[in-house]
GUMAR-427255 format. One line per 4 residues: number of its first residue (from 1); for each residue x, y, z of N, C-alpha, C, O. Coordinates in Angstrom, 1 decimal, decimal comma, always signed. Last residue first. Layout:
NUM) X/Y/Z/X/Y/Z/X/Y/Z/X/Y/Z | ...
//
This chain:
84) -0,4/-16,7/-5,4/-0,1/-17,2/-3,8/+0,1/-18,1/-4,0/+0,3/-18,8/-3,0 | -0,5/-15,4/-8,0/+0,6/-16,4/-8,3/+0,6/-17,2/-6,5/+1,5/-18,1/-6,3 | -3,2/-14,1/-8,5/-1,9/-13,4/-7,9/-0,8/-14,5/-7,7/+0,0/-14,1/-6,8 | -4,4/-16,2/-10,2/-4,5/-15,2/-10,8/-3,1/-14,6/-9,9/-2,1/-14,6/-10,5
80) -4,7/-17,9/-7,5/-4,0/-18,5/-9,1/-3,7/-17,4/-9,6/-2,5/-17,2/-9,5 | -6,3/-16,5/-6,0/-5,2/-16,8/-5,1/-4,3/-17,4/-6,8/-3,2/-16,9/-7,0 | -8,5/-16,2/-7,5/-8,1/-15,1/-7,5/-6,7/-15,9/-7,1/-5,9/-15,9/-8,1 | -9,2/-19,4/-7,5/-9,1/-18,6/-9,3/-8,1/-17,4/-8,8/-7,0/-17,2/-9,4
76) -10,0/-19,8/-4,8/-8,5/-20,4/-5,6/-8,1/-19,7/-6,9/-7,0/-19,4/-7,3 | -11,8/-18,2/-4,5/-10,3/-17,6/-3,7/-9,3/-18,8/-4,3/-8,0/-18,8/-4,3 | -14,3/-16,1/-5,7/-13,4/-17,5/-6,2/-12,1/-17,8/-5,6/-11,2/-17,5/-6,4 | -16,7/-14,5/-6,1/-15,4/-15,1/-4,7/-15,2/-16,3/-5,1/-15,8/-17,3/-5,0
72) -17,3/-13,0/-9,2/-17,7/-13,9/-8,5/-16,2/-14,0/-7,2/-15,1/-13,6/-7,5 | -15,0/-13,1/-11,8/-16,3/-12,7/-11,6/-17,2/-13,6/-10,5/-17,7/-14,6/-10,9 | -12,3/-12,0/-12,9/-12,8/-13,3/-12,3/-14,1/-12,6/-11,9/-14,1/-11,4/-11,8 | -9,8/-11,6/-15,4/-11,6/-11,0/-15,0/-11,8/-12,5/-14,1/-11,4/-13,6/-14,4
68) -6,4/-10,8/-16,3/-7,5/-12,0/-16,0/-8,5/-11,3/-15,1/-8,2/-10,6/-14,1 | -4,8/-8,9/-16,6/-5,7/-9,0/-17,6/-6,8/-10,5/-17,3/-7,7/-11,0/-18,0 | -4,3/-7,6/-13,3/-3,5/-7,7/-14,8/-4,8/-8,1/-15,7/-5,8/-7,5/-15,3 | -7,6/-8,7/-12,1/-6,2/-8,8/-11,8/-5,0/-9,1/-13,0/-4,8/-10,2/-13,6
64) -10,3/-7,9/-11,2/-9,5/-7,6/-12,1/-7,9/-7,8/-12,3/-7,2/-6,8/-12,6 | -13,6/-9,0/-10,5/-12,0/-8,8/-10,1/-11,4/-8,7/-11,3/-11,8/-9,3/-12,3 | -17,0/-8,5/-9,8/-15,9/-8,5/-10,8/-14,4/-8,1/-10,5/-14,1/-7,0/-10,4 | -18,7/-9,7/-6,8/-17,9/-9,0/-7,1/-17,1/-9,1/-8,8/-16,5/-10,2/-8,9
60) -21,6/-9,1/-9,1/-20,5/-8,4/-8,3/-20,1/-9,4/-7,7/-20,8/-10,3/-7,9 | -22,2/-8,5/-12,9/-22,5/-9,3/-11,4/-21,4/-8,9/-10,8/-20,4/-8,4/-11,3 | -22,6/-7,9/-15,5/-22,7/-6,9/-14,6/-23,1/-7,7/-12,7/-23,9/-7,5/-11,8 | -23,3/-9,5/-18,0/-24,1/-9,2/-16,8/-24,1/-8,4/-15,8/-25,1/-8,1/-15,2
56) -20,6/-9,4/-18,7/-21,6/-8,5/-19,4/-22,7/-8,8/-18,8/-23,6/-7,9/-19,2 | -17,7/-8,5/-17,8/-18,8/-8,8/-17,2/-20,0/-8,9/-17,8/-20,7/-8,2/-17,1 | -15,8/-5,8/-18,8/-15,3/-7,2/-18,4/-16,6/-8,4/-17,7/-16,1/-9,2/-16,9 | -17,9/-3,8/-19,5/-16,8/-4,6/-20,4/-15,9/-5,6/-20,2/-15,3/-6,2/-21,1
52) -19,5/-3,8/-17,1/-20,0/-4,9/-18,7/-18,7/-4,5/-20,0/-18,8/-4,8/-21,1 | -17,5/-2,0/-16,1/-17,7/-3,1/-16,0/-18,3/-4,2/-16,0/-18,2/-5,2/-15,3 | -18,1/+0,4/-17,6/-17,1/-0,2/-17,5/-16,7/-1,3/-16,9/-15,6/-1,7/-17,0 | -20,8/+0,7/-17,2/-19,9/+0,6/-18,5/-18,8/-0,4/-18,6/-18,6/-1,4/-19,2
48) -20,7/+1,0/-14,5/-21,4/+0,0/-14,4/-21,1/-0,3/-16,1/-21,2/-1,5/-16,4 | -18,8/+3,5/-14,3/-18,5/+3,0/-13,8/-19,4/+1,3/-14,4/-18,6/+0,4/-14,6 | -21,3/+5,3/-15,9/-19,4/+5,3/-16,5/-19,1/+4,1/-15,9/-19,0/+3,2/-16,8 | -23,1/+5,6/-14,0/-23,4/+5,0/-15,8/-22,0/+4,8/-16,3/-21,8/+4,0/-17,3
44) -21,4/+6,8/-11,3/-22,2/+5,3/-11,9/-22,1/+4,6/-12,8/-21,5/+3,6/-13,0 | -21,4/+9,3/-12,6/-20,1/+8,8/-12,1/-20,4/+6,9/-12,1/-19,8/+6,0/-12,7 | -24,1/+10,3/-13,5/-23,3/+9,5/-14,3/-21,6/+8,9/-13,9/-20,8/+8,2/-14,6 | -26,0/+9,3/-10,3/-25,8/+9,6/-11,9/-24,9/+8,9/-12,1/-24,6/+7,8/-11,6
40) -23,5/+7,5/-7,9/-24,6/+8,3/-8,3/-24,2/+8,8/-9,6/-23,1/+8,9/-10,1 | -22,2/+4,8/-5,6/-21,9/+6,1/-6,2/-23,5/+6,9/-7,1/-24,6/+6,6/-6,7 | -22,4/+2,8/-4,4/-22,4/+4,2/-3,3/-22,0/+5,6/-4,3/-21,6/+6,7/-4,0 | -22,8/+0,7/-6,0/-23,9/+1,1/-4,6/-23,5/+2,4/-4,4/-24,5/+3,2/-4,2
36) -20,2/+0,5/-6,2/-21,0/+0,9/-7,6/-22,3/+1,0/-6,9/-23,1/+1,6/-7,6 | -17,6/+0,5/-5,2/-18,2/+0,1/-4,5/-19,2/+0,8/-5,0/-19,4/+1,8/-4,3 | -14,1/-0,1/-5,7/-15,2/+0,4/-6,1/-16,3/+0,1/-5,5/-16,1/-1,0/-5,0 | -10,4/-0,6/-5,5/-12,2/-1,0/-5,1/-13,0/-0,3/-5,6/-12,3/+0,6/-6,1
32) -7,5/-1,7/-6,0/-8,1/-0,6/-5,6/-9,6/-0,7/-5,5/-9,5/-1,0/-4,3 | -4,6/-3,4/-3,6/-6,3/-2,9/-4,8/-6,7/-2,0/-4,1/-6,6/-1,6/-3,0 | -1,9/-5,0/-2,3/-2,4/-3,6/-3,1/-3,5/-3,4/-3,7/-3,2/-3,4/-4,9 | -2,6/-7,9/-0,2/-2,0/-7,0/-1,7/-2,4/-5,2/-2,2/-3,5/-4,8/-2,3
28) -2,4/-9,0/+2,0/-1,0/-8,0/+2,1/-1,4/-7,4/+0,8/-0,8/-6,4/+0,4 | -3,9/-11,4/+2,4/-2,6/-11,0/+1,7/-1,6/-9,8/+2,0/-0,4/-9,8/+2,1 | -6,1/-9,7/+3,7/-5,2/-10,7/+4,4/-4,0/-11,4/+3,4/-3,1/-11,9/+4,0 | -7,3/-8,3/+1,3/-6,2/-7,9/+2,2/-5,5/-8,3/+3,8/-4,8/-7,7/+4,6
24) -7,9/-10,2/-0,2/-7,1/-9,1/-0,6/-6,3/-8,4/+0,1/-5,1/-8,0/-0,2 | -9,6/-11,2/+1,6/-8,7/-12,2/+1,2/-7,6/-11,2/+0,9/-6,5/-11,1/+1,5 | -11,6/-8,9/+2,4/-11,0/-9,7/+3,2/-9,5/-10,1/+2,5/-8,5/-9,4/+2,7 | -12,7/-9,0/-1,0/-12,1/-7,6/+0,1/-10,9/-7,8/+0,9/-9,7/-7,4/+0,6
20) -14,3/-10,7/-0,8/-13,1/-10,8/-1,4/-11,5/-9,5/-1,0/-10,3/-9,4/-0,8 | -16,0/-10,8/+1,1/-15,3/-11,9/+1,3/-13,9/-11,4/+0,7/-12,7/-11,5/+1,2 | -17,2/-8,3/+0,1/-16,5/-8,6/+1,8/-15,5/-9,6/+1,4/-14,3/-9,3/+1,2 | -18,1/-9,5/-1,6/-17,3/-8,5/-2,5/-16,5/-8,5/-1,0/-15,3/-8,8/-0,9
16) -19,8/-11,7/-0,6/-18,7/-12,2/-1,6/-18,0/-11,2/-1,6/-16,8/-11,6/-1,8 | -21,7/-10,0/+0,5/-21,1/-10,8/+1,5/-19,6/-11,1/+0,5/-18,5/-10,7/+0,9 | -22,7/-6,4/-0,3/-22,4/-8,0/-0,5/-21,5/-8,9/+0,0/-20,3/-8,5/+0,1 | -22,2/-3,9/+0,1/-24,0/-4,9/+0,8/-23,2/-6,5/+0,5/-23,3/-7,5/+1,2
12) -21,8/-2,0/-1,6/-21,3/-2,2/-0,3/-21,7/-3,2/+0,9/-21,4/-3,1/+2,1 | -20,3/-4,2/-4,1/-21,2/-3,3/-3,5/-21,1/-3,5/-2,0/-20,8/-4,4/-1,3 | -17,1/-3,7/-6,9/-18,2/-4,4/-5,4/-19,6/-3,8/-5,0/-20,1/-3,0/-5,7 | -14,2/-4,2/-8,1/-15,6/-3,6/-8,6/-16,8/-4,7/-7,8/-17,1/-5,9/-7,9
8) -11,4/-4,2/-7,9/-12,3/-4,9/-7,6/-13,8/-4,2/-8,1/-13,4/-3,3/-8,8 | -7,8/-4,4/-9,7/-9,4/-3,7/-9,3/-10,5/-4,7/-9,1/-10,6/-5,7/-9,8 | -5,0/-4,9/-9,3/-6,1/-5,2/-8,8/-7,0/-4,3/-8,6/-7,1/-3,6/-7,6 | -1,4/-4,9/-10,8/-2,5/-4,0/-11,0/-3,9/-4,7/-10,3/-4,0/-5,6/-11,0
4) +0,5/-6,1/-8,3/+0,3/-6,2/-9,6/-1,4/-5,5/-9,2/-2,2/-5,5/-8,3 | +3,9/-6,0/-7,0/+2,8/-5,2/-6,7/+1,7/-5,9/-8,5/+2,2/-6,0/-9,6 | +6,0/-8,8/-6,5/+6,1/-7,6/-7,7/+4,7/-7,3/-7,4/+4,0/-8,3/-7,6 | +7,4/-9,8/-3,5/+6,6/-9,8/-4,4/+6,2/-8,6/-5,1/+6,1/-7,5/-4,6
//
């Protein structure tokens, strides 16, 4: 399968975020994630602004699979975006 650019903005304590990362791991997908609550200062501020570009409510998880943005743990939508 062709590797896709996958980015997950999450919170370290969020059960939905953990479920999303587990699903991507179970599907053997390469992805980058950022636990926003673990960041501080300007770095945190910059990442929150990046999340807001994709999700105005700045809720988590915010998942970007190529050009598709999925807000929340929605397994069916994630699988469809991955074509799995």
